[in-house]
C-alpha positions, -999 to +999 in steps of 0.1 A: +000+000+000+013+034-009+016+060+018-008+089+019-006+125+031-034+146+045-047+174+023-073+198+036-091+226+018-122+247+021-149+242-005-179+263-013-210+247+003-227+239-030-196+220-043-193+201-010-230+192-012-225+180-048-195+159-039-215+143-010-244+136-032-224+120-061-205+099-037-236+087-019-255+080-051-227+062-068-212+045-037-178+062-042-153+073-016-147+111-014-109+105-014-111+086-047-132+113-064-110+141-052-077+124-060-090+114-095-102+150-101-070+165-090-049+141-111-070+148-142-069+186-137-031+185-133-028+165-166-051+190-183-031+220-171+001+205-182-014+196-216-025+232-220+009+245-210+026+222-235+002+233-263+008+270-255+046+264-257+042+245-290+021+273-305+047+299-294+075+279-310+055+271-341+043+305-350+076+321-358+068+331-394+096+334-420+089+344-456+091+316-481+119+334-501+141+334-470+136+297-464+141+288-501+174+309-502+188+291-471+178+257-485+196+264-518+227+275-500+228+243-480+225+223-512+255+240-528+279+232-499 
């Protein structure tokens, strides 16, 4: 069994009520739902960050003439 650490946070009453209701209706443990939600959110945030970085790197526009000129120079060497 993996070790666990305590994590406490304050939630808005409506969110706490929704969590309680979902867990009760579906027979789930709150720890499982919260851990799963946090893991998924972290993955989403990292995916967004990676996408933003890829967009920044991929949007450096260079005119076709410049690219063609460099390509020709490489072929002559």
